[in-house]
All heavy atoms as TSV, in Angstrom:
chain	resi	resn	atom	element	x	y	z
A	1	THR	N	N	-2.044	-2.133	2.668
A	1	THR	CA	C	-1.251	-2.364	1.562
A	1	THR	C	C	-1.722	-1.604	0.337
A	1	THR	O	O	-0.891	-1.100	-0.341
A	1	THR	CB	C	-1.543	-3.979	1.149
A	1	THR	OG1	O	-1.114	-4.772	2.294
A	1	THR	CG2	C	-0.706	-4.351	-0.070
A	2	LYS	N	N	-2.968	-1.426	0.243
A	2	LYS	CA	C	-3.488	-0.623	-0.889
A	2	LYS	C	C	-3.050	0.827	-0.774
A	2	LYS	O	O	-2.602	1.521	-1.729
A	2	LYS	CB	C	-5.072	-0.567	-0.890
A	2	LYS	CG	C	-5.661	0.203	-2.172
A	2	LYS	CD	C	-7.141	0.018	-2.158
A	2	LYS	CE	C	-7.697	0.906	-3.253
A	2	LYS	NZ	N	-9.100	0.812	-3.282
A	3	ALA	N	N	-3.117	1.334	0.440
A	3	ALA	CA	C	-2.606	2.767	0.655
A	3	ALA	C	C	-1.177	2.885	0.414
A	3	ALA	O	O	-0.744	3.941	-0.175
A	3	ALA	CB	C	-2.911	3.193	2.152
A	4	ALA	N	N	-0.379	1.932	0.784
A	4	ALA	CA	C	1.083	1.891	0.553
A	4	ALA	C	C	1.372	1.949	-0.909
A	4	ALA	O	O	2.197	2.719	-1.396
A	4	ALA	CB	C	1.717	0.690	1.175
A	5	GLU	N	N	0.689	1.137	-1.651
A	5	GLU	CA	C	0.846	1.032	-3.134
A	5	GLU	C	C	0.579	2.408	-3.800
A	5	GLU	O	O	1.314	2.883	-4.610
A	5	GLU	CB	C	-0.050	-0.030	-3.723
A	5	GLU	CG	C	0.390	-1.447	-3.403
A	5	GLU	CD	C	-0.591	-2.520	-3.984
A	5	GLU	OE1	O	-1.587	-2.202	-4.410
A	5	GLU	OE2	O	-0.192	-3.673	-3.597
A	6	GLU	N	N	-0.583	2.991	-3.358
A	6	GLU	CA	C	-0.996	4.305	-3.968
A	6	GLU	C	C	0.018	5.343	-3.507
A	6	GLU	O	O	0.247	6.284	-4.369
A	6	GLU	CB	C	-2.381	4.717	-3.425
A	6	GLU	CG	C	-3.489	3.806	-3.958
A	6	GLU	CD	C	-4.880	4.223	-3.489
A	6	GLU	OE1	O	-4.956	5.466	-3.084
A	6	GLU	OE2	O	-5.742	3.406	-3.568
A	7	LEU	N	N	0.709	5.304	-2.474
A	7	LEU	CA	C	1.639	6.272	-2.036
A	7	LEU	C	C	3.100	5.994	-2.506
A	7	LEU	O	O	4.030	6.718	-2.341
A	7	LEU	CB	C	1.645	6.501	-0.553
A	7	LEU	CG	C	0.419	7.012	0.028
A	7	LEU	CD1	C	0.345	6.998	1.542
A	7	LEU	CD2	C	0.097	8.481	-0.451
A	8	GLY	N	N	3.310	4.844	-3.129
A	8	GLY	CA	C	4.586	4.436	-3.600
A	8	GLY	C	C	5.473	3.888	-2.557
A	8	GLY	O	O	6.792	3.921	-2.592
A	9	TYR	N	N	4.943	3.236	-1.502
A	9	TYR	CA	C	5.640	2.614	-0.393
A	9	TYR	C	C	5.340	1.208	-0.420
A	9	TYR	O	O	4.298	0.662	-0.954
A	9	TYR	CB	C	5.181	3.114	0.963
A	9	TYR	CG	C	5.642	4.567	1.281
A	9	TYR	CD1	C	4.897	5.733	0.954
A	9	TYR	CD2	C	6.929	4.711	1.942
A	9	TYR	CE1	C	5.305	6.951	1.291
A	9	TYR	CE2	C	7.319	6.120	2.250
A	9	TYR	CZ	C	6.584	7.149	1.919
A	9	TYR	OH	O	6.908	8.471	2.211
A	10	THR	N	N	6.209	0.408	0.309
A	10	THR	CA	C	5.910	-1.019	0.583
A	10	THR	C	C	5.017	-0.920	1.846
A	10	THR	O	O	5.058	0.053	2.660
A	10	THR	CB	C	7.154	-1.814	0.855
A	10	THR	OG1	O	7.788	-1.220	2.070
A	10	THR	CG2	C	8.050	-1.787	-0.321
A	11	GLN	N	N	4.320	-1.960	2.102
A	11	GLN	CA	C	3.314	-2.008	3.312
A	11	GLN	C	C	4.234	-1.774	4.568
A	11	GLN	O	O	3.891	-0.978	5.437
A	11	GLN	CB	C	2.563	-3.208	3.380
A	11	GLN	CG	C	1.516	-3.289	4.337
A	11	GLN	CD	C	2.022	-3.740	5.785
A	11	GLN	OE1	O	2.979	-4.644	5.816
A	11	GLN	NE2	N	1.608	-3.112	6.936
A	12	PRO	N	N	5.414	-2.582	4.750
A	12	PRO	CA	C	6.157	-2.335	5.883
A	12	PRO	C	C	6.738	-0.945	5.999
A	12	PRO	O	O	6.931	-0.412	7.093
A	12	PRO	CB	C	7.244	-3.400	5.848
A	12	PRO	CG	C	6.735	-4.442	4.890
A	12	PRO	CD	C	5.883	-3.659	3.952
A	13	GLY	N	N	7.112	-0.399	4.869
A	13	GLY	CA	C	7.731	0.920	4.857
A	13	GLY	C	C	6.652	1.929	5.235
A	13	GLY	O	O	6.937	2.890	6.145
A	14	LEU	N	N	5.444	1.890	4.866
A	14	LEU	CA	C	4.326	2.809	5.307
A	14	LEU	C	C	4.120	2.603	6.748
A	14	LEU	O	O	3.984	3.579	7.390
A	14	LEU	CB	C	3.193	2.707	4.431
A	14	LEU	CG	C	2.007	3.600	4.793
A	14	LEU	CD1	C	2.537	5.030	4.542
A	14	LEU	CD2	C	0.809	3.378	3.788
A	15	SER	N	N	4.118	1.468	7.224
A	15	SER	CA	C	3.823	1.072	8.638
A	15	SER	C	C	4.954	1.817	9.512
A	15	SER	O	O	4.616	2.395	10.565
A	15	SER	CB	C	3.844	-0.302	8.890
A	15	SER	OG	O	2.740	-0.929	8.371
A	16	HIS	N	N	6.186	1.731	9.036
A	16	HIS	CA	C	7.279	2.459	9.710
A	16	HIS	C	C	7.074	3.871	9.706
A	16	HIS	O	O	7.361	4.587	10.719
A	16	HIS	CB	C	8.600	2.074	9.103
A	16	HIS	CG	C	9.779	2.737	9.660
A	16	HIS	ND1	N	10.205	2.401	10.951
A	16	HIS	CD2	C	10.577	3.721	9.205
A	16	HIS	CE1	C	11.268	3.216	11.294
A	16	HIS	NE2	N	11.447	4.036	10.222
A	17	VAL	N	N	6.659	4.502	8.609
A	17	VAL	CA	C	6.391	5.999	8.483
A	17	VAL	C	C	5.315	6.437	9.535
A	17	VAL	O	O	5.460	7.373	10.288
A	17	VAL	CB	C	6.096	6.411	7.060
A	17	VAL	CG1	C	5.605	7.718	6.949
A	17	VAL	CG2	C	7.250	6.234	6.173
A	18	LEU	N	N	4.286	5.628	9.539
A	18	LEU	CA	C	3.132	6.001	10.439
A	18	LEU	C	C	3.522	5.709	11.770
A	18	LEU	O	O	3.196	6.683	12.736
A	18	LEU	CB	C	1.932	5.105	10.091
A	18	LEU	CG	C	1.289	5.396	8.708
A	18	LEU	CD1	C	0.245	4.392	8.375
A	18	LEU	CD2	C	0.839	6.766	8.610
A	19	SER	N	N	4.297	4.754	12.233
A	19	SER	CA	C	4.780	4.566	13.540
A	19	SER	C	C	5.698	5.647	13.973
A	19	SER	O	O	5.657	6.151	15.164
A	19	SER	CB	C	5.463	3.148	13.631
A	19	SER	OG	O	5.933	2.991	14.958
A	20	SER	N	N	6.576	6.068	13.051
A	20	SER	CA	C	7.475	7.233	13.428
A	20	SER	C	C	6.804	8.487	13.532
A	20	SER	O	O	7.111	9.247	14.461
A	20	SER	CB	C	8.520	7.384	12.158
A	20	SER	OG	O	9.318	6.197	12.137
A	21	LEU	N	N	5.687	8.733	12.838
A	21	LEU	CA	C	4.916	9.907	13.018
A	21	LEU	C	C	4.213	9.929	14.371
A	21	LEU	O	O	4.331	10.919	15.122
A	21	LEU	CB	C	3.763	10.014	11.965
A	21	LEU	CG	C	2.828	11.176	12.022
A	21	LEU	CD1	C	3.574	12.504	11.860
A	21	LEU	CD2	C	1.725	11.083	11.021
A	22	GLU	N	N	3.708	8.775	14.738
A	22	GLU	CA	C	3.126	8.701	16.131
A	22	GLU	C	C	4.114	8.934	17.231
A	22	GLU	O	O	3.914	9.556	18.229
A	22	GLU	CB	C	2.486	7.279	16.327
A	22	GLU	CG	C	1.116	7.149	15.512
A	22	GLU	CD	C	0.507	5.916	15.694
A	22	GLU	OE1	O	1.144	4.792	15.972
A	22	GLU	OE2	O	-0.739	5.881	15.617
A	23	THR	N	N	5.336	8.341	17.020
A	23	THR	CA	C	6.443	8.602	18.026
A	23	THR	C	C	6.774	10.098	18.073
A	23	THR	O	O	6.987	10.664	19.119
A	23	THR	CB	C	7.598	7.675	17.711
A	23	THR	OG1	O	7.201	6.348	17.789
A	23	THR	CG2	C	8.740	7.960	18.681
A	24	ASP	N	N	6.996	10.655	16.802
A	24	ASP	CA	C	7.266	12.101	16.853
A	24	ASP	C	C	6.309	12.996	17.473
A	24	ASP	O	O	6.606	14.002	18.198
A	24	ASP	CB	C	7.627	12.560	15.386
A	24	ASP	CG	C	8.897	11.931	14.792
A	24	ASP	OD1	O	9.712	11.486	15.608
A	24	ASP	OD2	O	9.054	12.073	13.609
A	25	LEU	N	N	5.080	12.730	17.252
A	25	LEU	CA	C	3.992	13.561	17.778
A	25	LEU	C	C	3.666	13.177	19.192
A	25	LEU	O	O	3.084	13.986	19.961
A	25	LEU	CB	C	2.678	13.314	16.911
A	25	LEU	CG	C	2.810	13.856	15.489
A	25	LEU	CD1	C	1.506	13.560	14.782
A	25	LEU	CD2	C	3.071	15.258	15.394
A	26	GLY	N	N	4.096	12.104	19.760
A	26	GLY	CA	C	3.741	11.660	21.058
A	26	GLY	C	C	2.313	11.294	21.299
A	26	GLY	O	O	2.006	11.169	22.441
A	27	VAL	N	N	1.569	11.018	20.352
A	27	VAL	CA	C	0.193	10.559	20.433
A	27	VAL	C	C	-0.102	9.447	19.442
A	27	VAL	O	O	0.485	9.423	18.341
A	27	VAL	CB	C	-0.847	11.690	20.328
A	27	VAL	CG1	C	-0.711	12.777	21.423
A	27	VAL	CG2	C	-0.732	12.311	18.941
A	28	LYS	N	N	-1.010	8.545	19.804
A	28	LYS	CA	C	-1.437	7.603	18.897
A	28	LYS	C	C	-2.519	8.141	17.947
A	28	LYS	O	O	-3.452	8.734	18.475
A	28	LYS	CB	C	-1.948	6.336	19.592
A	28	LYS	CG	C	-0.968	5.542	20.293
A	28	LYS	CD	C	0.038	4.899	19.410
A	28	LYS	CE	C	0.996	4.083	20.266
A	28	LYS	NZ	N	2.048	3.524	19.347
A	29	ASN	N	N	-2.475	8.027	16.569
A	29	ASN	CA	C	-3.386	8.514	15.653
A	29	ASN	C	C	-4.190	7.508	14.957
A	29	ASN	O	O	-5.137	7.761	14.255
A	29	ASN	CB	C	-2.590	9.344	14.569
A	29	ASN	CG	C	-1.683	10.386	15.136
A	29	ASN	OD1	O	-2.248	11.201	15.981
A	29	ASN	ND2	N	-0.452	10.399	14.833
A	30	LEU	N	N	-3.789	6.221	15.178
A	30	LEU	CA	C	-4.354	5.207	14.326
A	30	LEU	C	C	-4.935	4.098	15.262
A	30	LEU	O	O	-4.395	3.761	16.258
A	30	LEU	CB	C	-3.393	4.592	13.340
A	30	LEU	CG	C	-2.696	5.601	12.454
A	30	LEU	CD1	C	-1.604	4.944	11.659
A	30	LEU	CD2	C	-3.755	6.103	11.410
A	31	PHE	N	N	-6.029	3.482	14.809
A	31	PHE	CA	C	-6.613	2.319	15.518
A	31	PHE	C	C	-6.266	1.058	14.351
A	31	PHE	O	O	-6.684	1.300	13.196
A	31	PHE	CB	C	-8.006	2.437	15.581
A	31	PHE	CG	C	-8.688	1.125	16.048
A	31	PHE	CD1	C	-8.573	0.737	17.332
A	31	PHE	CD2	C	-9.505	0.551	15.116
A	31	PHE	CE1	C	-9.208	-0.341	17.638
A	31	PHE	CE2	C	-10.113	-0.613	15.542
A	31	PHE	CZ	C	-10.024	-1.205	16.785
A	32	ARG	N	N	-5.668	0.076	14.806
A	32	ARG	CA	C	-5.393	-1.038	13.928
A	32	ARG	C	C	-6.141	-2.245	14.369
A	32	ARG	O	O	-6.262	-2.564	15.511
A	32	ARG	CB	C	-3.896	-1.396	13.983
A	32	ARG	CG	C	-2.991	-0.231	13.466
A	32	ARG	CD	C	-1.556	-0.417	13.932
A	32	ARG	NE	N	-0.635	0.522	13.441
A	32	ARG	CZ	C	-0.352	1.698	14.002
A	32	ARG	NH1	N	-1.065	2.041	15.180
A	32	ARG	NH2	N	0.407	2.562	13.411
A	33	ASP	N	N	-6.786	-2.927	13.374
A	33	ASP	CA	C	-7.377	-4.266	13.685
A	33	ASP	C	C	-7.171	-5.117	12.434
A	33	ASP	O	O	-6.602	-4.692	11.500
A	33	ASP	CB	C	-8.747	-4.131	14.070
A	33	ASP	CG	C	-9.710	-3.655	13.071
A	33	ASP	OD1	O	-9.370	-3.671	11.764
A	33	ASP	OD2	O	-10.925	-3.178	13.387
A	34	ARG	N	N	-7.717	-6.365	12.436
A	34	ARG	CA	C	-7.526	-7.234	11.426
A	34	ARG	C	C	-8.039	-6.817	9.966
A	34	ARG	O	O	-7.546	-7.194	8.979
A	34	ARG	CB	C	-8.182	-8.691	11.693
A	34	ARG	CG	C	-7.512	-9.261	12.816
A	34	ARG	CD	C	-8.174	-10.574	13.052
A	34	ARG	NE	N	-7.607	-11.296	14.280
A	34	ARG	CZ	C	-7.690	-12.521	14.471
A	34	ARG	NH1	N	-8.415	-13.273	13.783
A	34	ARG	NH2	N	-7.002	-12.962	15.598
A	35	SER	N	N	-9.043	-5.858	10.052
A	35	SER	CA	C	-9.650	-5.479	8.824
A	35	SER	C	C	-8.872	-4.192	8.318
A	35	SER	O	O	-9.237	-3.784	7.104
A	35	SER	CB	C	-11.128	-5.098	8.971
A	35	SER	OG	O	-11.316	-4.079	9.896
A	36	GLY	N	N	-7.927	-3.558	8.963
A	36	GLY	CA	C	-7.320	-2.480	8.396
A	36	GLY	C	C	-6.810	-1.542	9.480
A	36	GLY	O	O	-6.733	-1.786	10.637
A	37	VAL	N	N	-6.541	-0.303	9.073
A	37	VAL	CA	C	-5.990	0.812	9.890
A	37	VAL	C	C	-6.947	2.026	9.691
A	37	VAL	O	O	-7.248	2.315	8.577
A	37	VAL	CB	C	-4.530	1.120	9.482
A	37	VAL	CG1	C	-4.016	2.292	10.358
A	37	VAL	CG2	C	-3.586	-0.092	9.662
A	38	TYR	N	N	-7.264	2.707	10.796
A	38	TYR	CA	C	-8.145	3.675	10.698
A	38	TYR	C	C	-7.695	4.822	11.602
A	38	TYR	O	O	-7.028	4.528	12.636
A	38	TYR	CB	C	-9.617	3.346	11.185
A	38	TYR	CG	C	-10.092	2.050	10.472
A	38	TYR	CD1	C	-9.833	0.847	11.078
A	38	TYR	CD2	C	-10.736	2.102	9.266
A	38	TYR	CE1	C	-10.201	-0.346	10.584
A	38	TYR	CE2	C	-11.208	1.002	8.672
A	38	TYR	CZ	C	-10.966	-0.235	9.292
A	38	TYR	OH	O	-11.336	-1.457	8.623
A	39	LEU	N	N	-8.152	6.101	11.219
A	39	LEU	CA	C	-7.802	7.144	12.188
A	39	LEU	C	C	-8.620	7.058	13.426
A	39	LEU	O	O	-9.826	6.806	13.335
A	39	LEU	CB	C	-8.142	8.525	11.477
A	39	LEU	CG	C	-7.147	9.032	10.459
A	39	LEU	CD1	C	-7.722	10.320	9.786
A	39	LEU	CD2	C	-5.774	9.258	11.003
A	40	ASN	N	N	-8.029	7.242	14.576
A	40	ASN	CA	C	-8.810	7.337	15.787
A	40	ASN	C	C	-9.187	8.771	15.994
A	40	ASN	O	O	-8.966	9.669	15.144
A	40	ASN	CB	C	-8.022	6.745	16.974
A	40	ASN	CG	C	-6.700	7.646	17.272
A	40	ASN	OD1	O	-6.582	8.730	16.935
A	40	ASN	ND2	N	-5.797	6.974	18.050
A	41	GLN	N	N	-9.952	9.143	17.087
A	41	GLN	CA	C	-10.307	10.525	17.319
A	41	GLN	C	C	-9.217	11.463	17.213
A	41	GLN	O	O	-9.324	12.580	16.762
A	41	GLN	CB	C	-11.121	10.617	18.535
A	41	GLN	CG	C	-11.860	11.945	18.644
A	41	GLN	CD	C	-12.816	12.215	17.509
A	41	GLN	OE1	O	-13.620	11.322	17.078
A	41	GLN	NE2	N	-12.639	13.358	16.865
A	42	THR	N	N	-8.030	11.118	17.916
A	42	THR	CA	C	-6.913	12.109	17.808
A	42	THR	C	C	-6.450	12.340	16.409
A	42	THR	O	O	-6.148	13.449	16.060
A	42	THR	CB	C	-5.742	11.492	18.719
A	42	THR	OG1	O	-6.144	11.166	20.079
A	42	THR	CG2	C	-4.586	12.312	18.765
A	43	GLY	N	N	-6.378	11.253	15.714
A	43	GLY	CA	C	-5.973	11.384	14.259
A	43	GLY	C	C	-6.908	12.360	13.541
A	43	GLY	O	O	-6.575	13.116	12.732
A	44	GLU	N	N	-8.226	12.068	13.790
A	44	GLU	CA	C	-9.316	12.821	13.154
A	44	GLU	C	C	-9.078	14.423	13.468
A	44	GLU	O	O	-9.166	15.331	12.681
A	44	GLU	CB	C	-10.598	12.429	13.523
A	44	GLU	CG	C	-11.117	11.146	12.961
A	44	GLU	CD	C	-11.433	11.090	11.484
A	44	GLU	OE1	O	-11.635	12.309	10.893
A	44	GLU	OE2	O	-11.456	10.128	10.835
A	45	ASP	N	N	-8.822	14.733	14.786
A	45	ASP	CA	C	-8.722	16.020	15.398
A	45	ASP	C	C	-7.411	16.683	14.719
A	45	ASP	O	O	-7.422	17.862	14.612
A	45	ASP	CB	C	-8.511	16.041	16.857
A	45	ASP	CG	C	-9.896	15.588	17.558
A	45	ASP	OD1	O	-10.910	15.551	16.912
A	45	ASP	OD2	O	-9.723	15.318	18.743
A	46	LEU	N	N	-6.396	15.878	14.354
A	46	LEU	CA	C	-5.162	16.382	13.852
A	46	LEU	C	C	-5.179	16.696	12.312
A	46	LEU	O	O	-4.309	17.449	11.816
A	46	LEU	CB	C	-4.039	15.581	14.293
A	46	LEU	CG	C	-3.708	15.491	15.725
A	46	LEU	CD1	C	-2.540	14.564	15.985
A	46	LEU	CD2	C	-3.311	16.930	16.366
A	47	ILE	N	N	-6.093	15.994	11.649
A	47	ILE	CA	C	-6.071	16.183	10.147
A	47	ILE	C	C	-6.095	17.501	9.677
A	47	ILE	O	O	-5.240	17.871	8.783
A	47	ILE	CB	C	-7.273	15.415	9.553
A	47	ILE	CG1	C	-7.006	13.837	9.636
A	47	ILE	CG2	C	-7.593	15.691	8.190
A	47	ILE	CD1	C	-5.859	13.442	8.737
A	48	PRO	N	N	-6.924	18.511	10.098
A	48	PRO	CA	C	-6.823	19.834	9.609
A	48	PRO	C	C	-5.393	20.438	9.752
A	48	PRO	O	O	-4.948	21.202	8.832
A	48	PRO	CB	C	-7.872	20.729	10.418
A	48	PRO	CG	C	-8.806	19.634	11.050
A	48	PRO	CD	C	-7.864	18.368	11.083
A	49	TYR	N	N	-4.788	20.200	10.915
A	49	TYR	CA	C	-3.435	20.793	11.031
A	49	TYR	C	C	-2.307	20.207	10.249
A	49	TYR	O	O	-1.441	20.755	9.715
A	49	TYR	CB	C	-3.038	20.693	12.604
A	49	TYR	CG	C	-4.131	21.300	13.537
A	49	TYR	CD1	C	-5.130	20.558	14.096
A	49	TYR	CD2	C	-3.953	22.709	13.646
A	49	TYR	CE1	C	-6.031	21.214	14.957
A	49	TYR	CE2	C	-4.891	23.320	14.458
A	49	TYR	CZ	C	-5.888	22.695	15.110
A	49	TYR	OH	O	-6.857	23.294	15.863
A	50	ILE	N	N	-2.533	18.805	9.995
A	50	ILE	CA	C	-1.682	18.128	9.153
A	50	ILE	C	C	-1.629	18.585	7.735
A	50	ILE	O	O	-0.688	18.858	7.016
A	50	ILE	CB	C	-1.758	16.585	9.271
A	50	ILE	CG1	C	-1.364	16.057	10.747
A	50	ILE	CG2	C	-0.960	15.857	8.270
A	50	ILE	CD1	C	-1.717	14.676	11.089
A	51	ARG	N	N	-2.899	18.723	7.311
A	51	ARG	CA	C	-3.154	19.233	5.940
A	51	ARG	C	C	-2.573	20.714	5.741
A	51	ARG	O	O	-1.892	21.057	4.728
A	51	ARG	CB	C	-4.657	19.294	5.660
A	51	ARG	CG	C	-5.182	17.902	5.336
A	51	ARG	CD	C	-6.634	17.980	4.848
A	51	ARG	NE	N	-6.998	16.633	4.497
A	51	ARG	CZ	C	-8.167	16.024	4.833
A	51	ARG	NH1	N	-9.058	16.818	5.523
A	51	ARG	NH2	N	-8.470	14.871	4.490
A	52	THR	N	N	-2.678	21.542	6.811
A	52	THR	CA	C	-2.155	22.874	6.673
A	52	THR	C	C	-0.570	22.736	6.645
A	52	THR	O	O	0.073	23.513	5.854
A	52	THR	CB	C	-2.438	23.730	7.936
A	52	THR	OG1	O	-3.889	23.867	8.008
A	52	THR	CG2	C	-1.786	25.055	8.036
A	53	VAL	N	N	0.003	21.976	7.488
A	53	VAL	CA	C	1.439	21.724	7.381
A	53	VAL	C	C	1.869	21.247	5.978
A	53	VAL	O	O	2.891	21.810	5.364
A	53	VAL	CB	C	1.947	20.726	8.438
A	53	VAL	CG1	C	3.445	20.260	8.181
A	53	VAL	CG2	C	1.839	21.374	9.879
A	54	CYS	N	N	1.242	20.341	5.421
A	54	CYS	CA	C	1.516	19.858	4.045
A	54	CYS	C	C	1.459	20.866	3.011
A	54	CYS	O	O	2.175	20.965	2.145
A	54	CYS	CB	C	0.568	18.646	3.675
A	54	CYS	SG	S	1.033	17.096	4.741
A	55	GLU	N	N	0.290	21.710	3.042
A	55	GLU	CA	C	0.067	22.721	2.121
A	55	GLU	C	C	1.171	23.812	2.258
A	55	GLU	O	O	1.689	24.279	1.226
A	55	GLU	CB	C	-1.310	23.382	2.324
A	55	GLU	CG	C	-1.535	24.486	1.318
A	55	GLU	CD	C	-1.502	24.150	-0.117
A	55	GLU	OE1	O	-1.849	22.969	-0.575
A	55	GLU	OE2	O	-1.113	24.946	-0.918
A	56	THR	N	N	1.551	24.219	3.484
A	56	THR	CA	C	2.536	25.139	3.701
A	56	THR	C	C	4.065	24.605	3.160
A	56	THR	O	O	4.682	25.276	2.607
A	56	THR	CB	C	2.733	25.432	5.200
A	56	THR	OG1	O	1.468	25.995	5.654
A	56	THR	CG2	C	3.809	26.424	5.468
A	57	GLU	N	N	4.288	23.337	3.365
A	57	GLU	CA	C	5.505	22.648	2.778
A	57	GLU	C	C	5.451	22.840	1.252
A	57	GLU	O	O	6.384	23.210	0.735
A	57	GLU	CB	C	5.686	21.301	3.272
A	57	GLU	CG	C	6.911	20.641	2.738
A	57	GLU	CD	C	6.960	19.177	2.900
A	57	GLU	OE1	O	6.091	18.557	3.312
A	57	GLU	OE2	O	8.225	18.742	2.628
A	58	ASN	N	N	4.343	22.502	0.634
A	58	ASN	CA	C	4.218	22.639	-0.849
A	58	ASN	C	C	4.430	24.062	-1.301
A	58	ASN	O	O	5.128	24.236	-2.278
A	58	ASN	CB	C	2.891	22.105	-1.289
A	58	ASN	CG	C	2.677	20.681	-1.104
A	58	ASN	OD1	O	3.652	19.951	-1.057
A	58	ASN	ND2	N	1.348	20.187	-1.049
A	59	GLN	N	N	3.861	24.986	-0.602
A	59	GLN	CA	C	4.113	26.390	-0.951
A	59	GLN	C	C	5.572	26.746	-0.751
A	59	GLN	O	O	6.127	27.452	-1.657
A	59	GLN	CB	C	3.217	27.383	-0.045
A	59	GLN	CG	C	1.714	27.211	-0.353
A	59	GLN	CD	C	0.921	27.926	0.538
A	59	GLN	OE1	O	1.339	28.605	1.559
A	59	GLN	NE2	N	-0.425	27.855	0.472
A	60	LEU	N	N	6.216	26.231	0.268
A	60	LEU	CA	C	7.538	26.581	0.496
A	60	LEU	C	C	8.427	25.977	-0.659
A	60	LEU	O	O	9.334	26.685	-1.104
A	60	LEU	CB	C	8.027	26.042	1.832
A	60	LEU	CG	C	9.556	26.127	2.286
A	60	LEU	CD1	C	9.984	27.581	2.250
A	60	LEU	CD2	C	9.809	25.410	3.518
A	61	ARG	N	N	8.277	24.788	-0.972
A	61	ARG	CA	C	9.025	24.126	-2.049
A	61	ARG	C	C	8.738	24.806	-3.355
A	61	ARG	O	O	9.705	24.995	-4.119
A	61	ARG	CB	C	8.650	22.655	-2.150
A	61	ARG	CG	C	9.011	21.789	-1.025
A	61	ARG	CD	C	8.701	20.265	-1.155
A	61	ARG	NE	N	9.089	19.600	-0.080
A	61	ARG	CZ	C	10.366	19.061	0.207
A	61	ARG	NH1	N	11.300	19.346	-0.719
A	61	ARG	NH2	N	10.590	18.401	1.306
A	62	LYS	N	N	7.515	25.293	-3.649
A	62	LYS	CA	C	7.226	26.068	-4.852
A	62	LYS	C	C	8.020	27.373	-4.826
A	62	LYS	O	O	8.626	27.792	-5.868
A	62	LYS	CB	C	5.793	26.318	-4.999
A	62	LYS	CG	C	5.357	27.057	-6.216
A	62	LYS	CD	C	3.930	27.198	-6.348
A	62	LYS	CE	C	3.525	28.055	-7.480
A	62	LYS	NZ	N	2.080	28.341	-7.544
A	63	LYS	N	N	8.060	28.104	-3.804
A	63	LYS	CA	C	8.715	29.361	-3.682
A	63	LYS	C	C	10.201	29.093	-3.785
A	63	LYS	O	O	10.965	29.873	-4.518
A	63	LYS	CB	C	8.455	30.016	-2.311
A	63	LYS	CG	C	9.097	31.409	-2.207
A	63	LYS	CD	C	8.481	32.361	-3.270
A	63	LYS	CE	C	9.033	33.762	-3.159
A	63	LYS	NZ	N	8.573	34.630	-4.228
A	64	ILE	N	N	10.764	28.096	-3.202
A	64	ILE	CA	C	12.209	27.804	-3.320
A	64	ILE	C	C	12.576	27.405	-4.802
A	64	ILE	O	O	13.502	28.021	-5.335
A	64	ILE	CB	C	12.700	26.634	-2.382
A	64	ILE	CG1	C	12.599	27.114	-0.981
A	64	ILE	CG2	C	14.018	26.006	-2.841
A	64	ILE	CD1	C	12.756	25.964	0.005
A	65	SER	N	N	11.686	26.785	-5.443
A	65	SER	CA	C	11.890	26.390	-6.931
A	65	SER	C	C	11.935	27.714	-7.746
A	65	SER	O	O	12.755	27.882	-8.591
A	65	SER	CB	C	10.849	25.495	-7.404
A	65	SER	OG	O	11.006	25.218	-8.711
A	66	GLU	N	N	10.987	28.519	-7.379
A	66	GLU	CA	C	10.965	29.934	-8.118
A	66	GLU	C	C	12.153	30.725	-7.974
A	66	GLU	O	O	12.724	31.298	-8.815
A	66	GLU	CB	C	9.669	30.732	-7.694
A	66	GLU	CG	C	8.430	30.162	-8.021
A	66	GLU	CD	C	7.195	30.877	-7.404
A	66	GLU	OE1	O	7.435	31.933	-6.695
A	66	GLU	OE2	O	6.053	30.413	-7.658
A	67	ILE	N	N	12.665	30.801	-6.695
A	67	ILE	CA	C	13.942	31.539	-6.446
A	67	ILE	C	C	15.107	30.789	-7.143
A	67	ILE	O	O	15.891	31.605	-7.692
A	67	ILE	CB	C	14.143	31.489	-4.820
A	67	ILE	CG1	C	13.107	32.353	-4.212
A	67	ILE	CG2	C	15.564	31.950	-4.548
A	67	ILE	CD1	C	13.099	32.275	-2.665
A	68	GLN	N	N	15.112	29.505	-7.244
A	68	GLN	CA	C	16.308	28.840	-7.807
A	68	GLN	C	C	16.275	29.043	-9.389
A	68	GLN	O	O	17.287	29.050	-9.948
A	68	GLN	CB	C	16.282	27.352	-7.435
A	68	GLN	CG	C	16.570	27.020	-6.073
A	68	GLN	CD	C	16.466	25.535	-5.777
A	68	GLN	OE1	O	15.599	24.908	-6.404
A	68	GLN	NE2	N	17.126	25.052	-4.794
A	69	ASN	N	N	15.079	29.266	-9.861
A	69	ASN	CA	C	14.991	29.525	-11.346
A	69	ASN	C	C	15.160	30.889	-11.777
A	69	ASN	O	O	15.107	31.205	-12.901
A	69	ASN	CB	C	13.627	28.926	-11.847
A	69	ASN	CG	C	13.443	27.460	-11.789
A	69	ASN	OD1	O	14.605	26.698	-11.930
A	69	ASN	ND2	N	12.408	26.920	-11.439
A	70	GLU	N	N	15.226	31.886	-10.835
A	70	GLU	CA	C	15.380	33.266	-11.170
A	70	GLU	C	C	16.810	33.479	-11.688
A	70	GLU	O	O	17.801	32.943	-11.355
A	70	GLU	CB	C	15.078	34.173	-9.980
A	70	GLU	CG	C	13.620	34.191	-9.665
A	70	GLU	CD	C	13.427	35.054	-8.442
A	70	GLU	OE1	O	14.326	35.591	-7.769
A	70	GLU	OE2	O	12.134	35.257	-8.073
């Protein structure tokens, strides 16, 4: 719930996003229990790649914005 609030999602909305990500990737990334949700080893292993994808997307959006403003 706290993570969802910080990201501007509802808790069910964020759960759906995370579930969709796992489905799209074809691997489980999270461990869920009564006290919360945590990255499992697969999720930990994928973090550097996910960060690279996010950074590349940010760079792409910045470049597109620069092109549109020219």
